[in-house]
N, CA and C atoms as a LAMMPS dump frame, in Angstrom:
ITEM: TIMESTEP
0
ITEM: NUMBER OF ATOMS
267
ITEM: BOX BOUNDS ff ff ff
-5.0000000000000000e+02 5.0000000000000000e+02
-5.0000000000000000e+02 5.0000000000000000e+02
-5.0000000000000000e+02 5.0000000000000000e+02
ITEM: ATOMS id mol type element x y z
1 1 1 N -31.412 -304.243 -54.759
2 1 2 C -32.132 -305.323 -54.125
3 1 3 C -32.799 -304.836 -52.838
4 2 1 N -32.091 -303.998 -52.068
5 2 2 C -32.64 -303.467 -50.825
6 2 3 C -33.898 -302.652 -51.083
7 3 1 N -33.869 -301.811 -52.134
8 3 2 C -35.024 -300.972 -52.445
9 3 3 C -36.219 -301.821 -52.838
10 4 1 N -35.99 -302.884 -53.609
11 4 2 C -37.079 -303.755 -54.019
12 4 3 C -37.688 -304.453 -52.812
13 5 1 N -36.846 -304.926 -51.893
14 5 2 C -37.349 -305.581 -50.686
15 5 3 C -38.154 -304.602 -49.844
16 6 1 N -37.663 -303.379 -49.703
17 6 2 C -38.376 -302.352 -48.955
18 6 3 C -39.711 -302.042 -49.615
19 7 1 N -39.714 -301.967 -50.935
20 7 2 C -40.928 -301.689 -51.694
21 7 3 C -41.972 -302.771 -51.446
22 8 1 N -41.555 -304.026 -51.501
23 8 2 C -42.483 -305.142 -51.3
24 8 3 C -43.034 -305.117 -49.882
25 9 1 N -42.167 -304.88 -48.901
26 9 2 C -42.599 -304.826 -47.511
27 9 3 C -43.574 -303.678 -47.293
28 10 1 N -43.254 -302.497 -47.798
29 10 2 C -44.132 -301.347 -47.6
30 10 3 C -45.466 -301.522 -48.298
31 11 1 N -45.457 -302.001 -49.521
32 11 2 C -46.713 -302.192 -50.241
33 11 3 C -47.579 -303.229 -49.534
34 12 1 N -46.958 -304.299 -49.059
35 12 2 C -47.71 -305.34 -48.364
36 12 3 C -48.189 -304.895 -47.001
37 13 1 N -47.318 -304.28 -46.22
38 13 2 C -47.672 -303.905 -44.857
39 13 3 C -48.579 -302.683 -44.795
40 14 1 N -48.492 -301.819 -45.765
41 14 2 C -49.32 -300.611 -45.743
42 14 3 C -50.682 -300.84 -46.377
43 15 1 N -50.861 -301.981 -46.998
44 15 2 C -52.148 -302.272 -47.607
45 15 3 C -52.43 -301.451 -48.841
46 16 1 N -51.41 -301.06 -49.556
47 16 2 C -51.617 -300.259 -50.752
48 16 3 C -51.985 -301.169 -51.912
49 17 1 N -53.244 -301.159 -52.283
50 17 2 C -53.695 -302.034 -53.352
51 17 3 C -53.251 -301.522 -54.705
52 18 1 N -52.863 -300.271 -54.784
53 18 2 C -52.47 -299.683 -56.072
54 18 3 C -50.961 -299.522 -56.188
55 19 1 N -50.192 -300.293 -55.443
56 19 2 C -48.746 -300.232 -55.585
57 19 3 C -48.357 -300.812 -56.935
58 20 1 N -47.35 -300.228 -57.539
59 20 2 C -46.896 -300.672 -58.847
60 20 3 C -46.647 -299.468 -59.72
61 21 1 N -46.169 -299.679 -60.912
62 21 2 C -45.844 -298.564 -61.788
63 21 3 C -47.077 -297.867 -62.35
64 22 1 N -48.248 -298.497 -62.288
65 22 2 C -49.44 -297.854 -62.812
66 22 3 C -50.298 -297.242 -61.713
67 23 1 N -49.919 -297.407 -60.454
68 23 2 C -50.68 -296.878 -59.344
69 23 3 C -50.109 -295.579 -58.826
70 24 1 N -50.686 -295.065 -57.736
71 24 2 C -50.202 -293.787 -57.198
72 24 3 C -48.879 -293.88 -56.47
73 25 1 N -48.432 -295.061 -56.08
74 25 2 C -47.157 -295.207 -55.385
75 25 3 C -46.28 -296.178 -56.184
76 26 1 N -45.146 -295.675 -56.655
77 26 2 C -44.227 -296.523 -57.414
78 26 3 C -42.951 -296.743 -56.612
79 27 1 N -42.086 -297.579 -57.112
80 27 2 C -40.82 -297.862 -56.447
81 27 3 C -39.996 -296.587 -56.287
82 28 1 N -40.008 -295.713 -57.304
83 28 2 C -39.265 -294.445 -57.212
84 28 3 C -39.823 -293.559 -56.099
85 29 1 N -41.131 -293.569 -55.906
86 29 2 C -41.748 -292.748 -54.867
87 29 3 C -41.36 -293.249 -53.478
88 30 1 N -41.341 -294.575 -53.31
89 30 2 C -40.926 -295.156 -52.034
90 30 3 C -39.467 -294.807 -51.755
91 31 1 N -38.631 -294.88 -52.782
92 31 2 C -37.211 -294.543 -52.613
93 31 3 C -37.051 -293.076 -52.218
94 32 1 N -37.831 -292.188 -52.836
95 32 2 C -37.748 -290.758 -52.525
96 32 3 C -38.206 -290.501 -51.087
97 33 1 N -39.3 -291.134 -50.681
98 33 2 C -39.798 -290.954 -49.317
99 33 3 C -38.826 -291.521 -48.297
100 34 1 N -38.212 -292.648 -48.616
101 34 2 C -37.222 -293.257 -47.726
102 34 3 C -36.038 -292.324 -47.539
103 35 1 N -35.596 -291.706 -48.63
104 35 2 C -34.48 -290.767 -48.558
105 35 3 C -34.843 -289.561 -47.702
106 36 1 N -36.05 -289.028 -47.873
107 36 2 C -36.474 -287.856 -47.097
108 36 3 C -36.59 -288.182 -45.607
109 37 1 N -36.976 -289.429 -45.277
110 37 2 C -37.186 -289.812 -43.879
111 37 3 C -35.928 -290.338 -43.189
112 38 1 N -34.83 -290.481 -43.909
113 38 2 C -33.608 -291.017 -43.307
114 38 3 C -33.19 -290.261 -42.05
115 39 1 N -33.268 -288.948 -42.067
116 39 2 C -32.852 -288.147 -40.915
117 39 3 C -33.923 -288.112 -39.82
118 40 1 N -35.101 -288.664 -40.112
119 40 2 C -36.203 -288.674 -39.149
120 40 3 C -36.53 -290.075 -38.645
121 41 1 N -35.561 -290.97 -38.678
122 41 2 C -35.756 -292.308 -38.136
123 41 3 C -36.253 -293.341 -39.133
124 42 1 N -36.433 -292.967 -40.376
125 42 2 C -36.89 -293.905 -41.403
126 42 3 C -38.359 -293.711 -41.745
127 43 1 N -38.762 -294.301 -42.836
128 43 2 C -40.14 -294.193 -43.324
129 43 3 C -41.065 -295.068 -42.5
130 44 1 N -42.173 -294.507 -42.055
131 44 2 C -43.149 -295.275 -41.286
132 44 3 C -44.288 -295.75 -42.165
133 45 1 N -44.954 -294.823 -42.864
134 45 2 C -46.072 -295.235 -43.709
135 45 3 C -46.438 -294.156 -44.703
136 46 1 N -47.202 -294.57 -45.707
137 46 2 C -47.783 -293.647 -46.674
138 46 3 C -49.163 -293.282 -46.135
139 47 1 N -49.361 -292.022 -45.834
140 47 2 C -50.627 -291.573 -45.269
141 47 3 C -51.712 -291.455 -46.345
142 48 1 N -51.318 -290.89 -47.488
143 48 2 C -52.275 -290.629 -48.563
144 48 3 C -51.527 -290.618 -49.882
145 49 1 N -52.1 -291.218 -50.905
146 49 2 C -51.469 -291.227 -52.228
147 49 3 C -52.55 -291.063 -53.281
148 50 1 N -52.284 -290.184 -54.241
149 50 2 C -53.268 -289.918 -55.285
150 50 3 C -52.557 -289.677 -56.607
151 51 1 N -53.149 -290.142 -57.676
152 51 2 C -52.625 -289.918 -59.024
153 51 3 C -53.783 -289.44 -59.893
154 52 1 N -53.62 -288.25 -60.501
155 52 2 C -54.649 -287.723 -61.382
156 52 3 C -54.037 -287.357 -62.733
157 53 1 N -54.824 -287.493 -63.753
158 53 2 C -54.374 -287.142 -65.096
159 53 3 C -54.293 -285.636 -65.248
160 54 1 N -53.235 -285.16 -65.87
161 54 2 C -53.087 -283.727 -66.102
162 54 3 C -53.908 -283.346 -67.329
163 55 1 N -54.732 -282.335 -67.168
164 55 2 C -55.623 -281.856 -68.234
165 55 3 C -55.228 -280.425 -68.58
166 56 1 N -55.208 -280.115 -69.863
167 56 2 C -54.911 -278.751 -70.288
168 56 3 C -56.084 -278.195 -71.093
169 57 1 N -56.212 -276.896 -71.067
170 57 2 C -57.261 -276.225 -71.821
171 57 3 C -56.798 -276.029 -73.258
172 58 1 N -57.712 -276.278 -74.195
173 58 2 C -57.369 -276.099 -75.597
174 58 3 C -58.339 -275.136 -76.284
175 59 1 N -58.951 -274.27 -75.506
176 59 2 C -59.867 -273.282 -76.065
177 59 3 C -61.166 -273.248 -75.291
178 60 1 N -62.113 -272.528 -75.827
179 60 2 C -63.416 -272.374 -75.19
180 60 3 C -64.12 -273.728 -75.154
181 61 1 N -64.48 -274.174 -73.963
182 61 2 C -65.166 -275.459 -73.76
183 61 3 C -64.386 -276.647 -74.316
184 62 1 N -63.105 -276.573 -74.238
185 62 2 C -62.263 -277.65 -74.758
186 62 3 C -61.157 -277.958 -73.757
187 63 1 N -60.96 -279.217 -73.483
188 63 2 C -59.843 -279.651 -72.649
189 63 3 C -59.39 -281.018 -73.142
190 64 1 N -58.121 -281.316 -72.883
191 64 2 C -57.581 -282.601 -73.324
192 64 3 C -56.515 -283.076 -72.344
193 65 1 N -56.376 -284.382 -72.309
194 65 2 C -55.359 -284.991 -71.45
195 65 3 C -53.983 -284.792 -72.077
196 66 1 N -52.982 -284.536 -71.239
197 66 2 C -51.633 -284.285 -71.74
198 66 3 C -50.788 -285.55 -71.826
199 67 1 N -51.255 -286.646 -71.247
200 67 2 C -50.441 -287.857 -71.192
201 67 3 C -49.55 -287.903 -69.967
202 68 1 N -49.612 -286.866 -69.128
203 68 2 C -48.842 -286.811 -67.887
204 68 3 C -49.787 -287.004 -66.706
205 69 1 N -49.211 -287.398 -65.59
206 69 2 C -49.986 -287.576 -64.362
207 69 3 C -49.41 -286.708 -63.258
208 70 1 N -50.285 -286.188 -62.415
209 70 2 C -49.863 -285.432 -61.239
210 70 3 C -49.995 -286.348 -60.033
211 71 1 N -48.9 -286.499 -59.307
212 71 2 C -48.861 -287.342 -58.124
213 71 3 C -48.857 -286.457 -56.883
214 72 1 N -49.602 -286.869 -55.886
215 72 2 C -49.628 -286.174 -54.607
216 72 3 C -49.61 -287.236 -53.516
217 73 1 N -48.613 -287.18 -52.646
218 73 2 C -48.476 -288.193 -51.604
219 73 3 C -48.091 -287.543 -50.285
220 74 1 N -48.587 -288.108 -49.216
221 74 2 C -48.226 -287.69 -47.865
222 74 3 C -47.604 -288.885 -47.17
223 75 1 N -46.381 -288.705 -46.661
224 75 2 C -45.649 -289.758 -45.971
225 75 3 C -45.419 -289.351 -44.526
226 76 1 N -45.311 -290.344 -43.649
227 76 2 C -44.913 -290.051 -42.272
228 76 3 C -43.66 -290.848 -41.942
229 77 1 N -42.837 -290.246 -41.09
230 77 2 C -41.577 -290.852 -40.686
231 77 3 C -41.727 -291.435 -39.284
232 78 1 N -40.743 -292.201 -38.855
233 78 2 C -40.783 -292.874 -37.558
234 78 3 C -40.901 -291.899 -36.388
235 79 1 N -40.311 -290.714 -36.496
236 79 2 C -40.366 -289.762 -35.384
237 79 3 C -41.623 -288.886 -35.412
238 80 1 N -42.562 -289.168 -36.322
239 80 2 C -43.812 -288.425 -36.387
240 80 3 C -43.834 -287.311 -37.413
241 81 1 N -42.699 -287.002 -38.008
242 81 2 C -42.658 -285.957 -39.032
243 81 3 C -43.448 -286.409 -40.259
244 82 1 N -44.174 -285.483 -40.847
245 82 2 C -44.952 -285.778 -42.06
246 82 3 C -44.562 -284.775 -43.131
247 83 1 N -44.606 -285.209 -44.365
248 83 2 C -44.339 -284.292 -45.459
249 83 3 C -45.136 -284.689 -46.687
250 84 1 N -45.374 -283.724 -47.547
251 84 2 C -46.131 -283.922 -48.778
252 84 3 C -45.188 -283.83 -49.968
253 85 1 N -45.405 -284.67 -50.95
254 85 2 C -44.695 -284.601 -52.212
255 85 3 C -45.724 -284.448 -53.321
256 86 1 N -45.488 -283.488 -54.204
257 86 2 C -46.362 -283.288 -55.356
258 86 3 C -45.492 -283.038 -56.565
259 87 1 N -45.709 -283.77 -57.643
260 87 2 C -44.942 -283.599 -58.867
261 87 3 C -45.707 -284.171 -60.041
262 88 1 N -45.214 -283.878 -61.239
263 88 2 C -45.838 -284.351 -62.478
264 88 3 C -44.82 -285.168 -63.254
265 89 1 N -45.232 -286.303 -63.769
266 89 2 C -44.38 -287.111 -64.645
267 89 3 C -45.203 -287.627 -65.8
């Protein structure tokens, strides 16, 4: 329940129009950033969030989507520390 409340507050206060499971910032991402910022005074804001489709090469002049997405996010903590998270799901 706490994570959901935090998610709603962060999505609303940060102005993230793409919050949700189909956007660049999901509940799991907020939870991960919150965990990383715990020792730095807590999560302050999401600086940048991006989600791109993973594309693979399938030969000469051929590429196709893999069905996975690459996420890249920059978070800042209350004490000013910033960190980047990049992963594929």
